C-alpha positions in Angstrom: 0.0 0.0 0.0 2.8 2.3 0.9 4.4 1.7 -2.6 1.0 2.7 -4.1 1.1 6.1 -2.4 4.7 6.8 -3.4 3.9 5.8 -7.0 0.8 8.0 -7.0 2.7 10.9 -5.5 5.4 10.6 -8.2 2.8 10.4 -10.9 1.1 13.5 -9.6 4.4 15.4 -9.3 5.3 14.4 -12.9 1.8 15.5 -14.1 2.1 18.8 -12.3 5.6 19.4 -13.7 4.3 18.6 -17.2 1.4 21.0 -16.8 3.7 23.7 -15.4 6.0 23.3 -18.4 3.1 23.5 -20.8 1.7 26.6 -19.2 5.1 28.2 -19.0 6.0 27.5 -22.6 2.6 28.8 -23.8 3.1 32.0 -21.7 6.6 32.5 -23.3 5.2 32.0 -26.8 2.3 34.4 -26.1 4.7 37.0 -24.6 6.9 36.8 -27.7 3.9 37.3 -29.9 2.7 40.3 -27.8 6.2 41.8 -28.0 6.3 41.5 -31.8 2.8 43.1 -32.0 3.8 45.9 -29.7 6.9 46.6 -31.9 4.7 46.6 -35.0 2.3 49.0 -33.4 5.1 51.3 -32.3 6.6 51.3 -35.8 3.2 52.1 -37.3 2.7 54.9 -34.8 6.1 56.3 -35.5 5.4 56.2 -39.3 2.1 58.0 -38.8 3.7 60.6 -36.5 6.4 61.3 -39.1 3.8 61.4 -41.8 2.0 64.2 -40.0 5.2 66.2 -39.6 6.7 64.8 -36.5 8.5 67.4 -34.4 9.1 69.7 -37.4 7.2 73.0 -37.7 5.9 73.1 -41.3 3.0 73.5 -43.6 2.4 69.9 -44.6 -0.1 70.7 -47.4 -1.9 73.7 -48.9 -3.9 73.4 -52.1 -7.1 74.3 -53.9 -9.5 71.7 -55.3 -10.5 72.3 -58.0 -7.8 74.8 -58.9 -9.9 76.1 -61.8 -13.5 77.1 -61.5 -16.1 79.1 -63.3 -17.3 82.4 -61.9 -19.7 81.7 -59.0 -18.5 78.1 -58.4 -16.9 76.9 -55.2 -13.4 75.6 -54.6 -12.0 74.0 -51.5 -8.9 75.3 -49.9 -7.3 72.5 -47.9 -4.4 72.8 -45.6 -2.4 70.9 -42.9 0.2 72.2 -40.5 2.4 70.6 -37.9 3.5 72.2 -34.6 2.0 75.5 -35.5 0.6 77.8 -32.8 -1.5 79.9 -35.2 -2.4 80.2 -38.9 -3.7 83.0 -41.0 -5.2 83.1 -44.5 -4.9 86.1 -46.9 -7.3 87.1 -48.3 -9.5 86.0 -45.4 -12.1 83.4 -46.4 -13.2 81.7 -43.2 -11.9 81.1 -39.7 -8.7 79.1 -39.8 -6.8 77.4 -37.0 -3.9 74.9 -36.7 -5.0 71.5 -37.9 -3.5 68.4 -39.3 -6.1 68.5 -42.1 -8.8 71.0 -42.8 -10.7 72.3 -45.8 -12.8 75.3 -46.3 -15.0 76.5 -49.2 -14.2 79.7 -51.1 -16.0 81.3 -54.0 -13.6 83.8 -55.6 -15.0 86.3 -58.1 -11.7 86.5 -60.0 -8.4 84.5 -60.1 -7.1 84.7 -56.5 -3.8 83.7 -54.9 -4.4 82.6 -51.3 -1.5 82.7 -48.8 -1.5 80.6 -45.7 1.0 81.7 -43.0 1.7 79.4 -40.0 3.5 80.6 -36.9 5.1 78.4 -34.2 5.4 79.0 -30.5 8.8 80.6 -30.9 7.4 83.2 -33.4 8.9 81.6 -36.6 6.7 81.9 -39.6 6.3 80.0 -42.9 4.0 80.6 -45.8 2.6 78.8 -48.7 0.3 79.8 -51.6 -2.5 78.3 -53.6 -4.1 79.8 -56.7 -7.8 79.4 -57.6 -8.2 80.4 -61.3 -11.6 81.8 -62.3 -12.8 81.6 -65.9 
């Protein structure tokens, strides 16, 4: 009887050791998968951050769509800035503010050159132009 208990105890210990090994190996595998996914997410976030201008102060985009209209038709002025404290538009068309991507409608009566000026917190300014040609 005593041999039965010793054999049972050994069998239980071996089963527990096997289960521990299975759970530990699965935990390690899942941890490696999670680390790879975290690295991929971090790379994607960095790419998106750099695509939006990163730490650079700049006008990322400024354009008119369509750039050629008939008198009385609308065009959209679209702009995007990174790390700007303020933006202004000349001639004024609508309220503008720093944004990664924003469009506003304009209806010029004649061919107009719009100038977008962005200013950062240190007072540095940069400008870009877009022309809406009216026929």
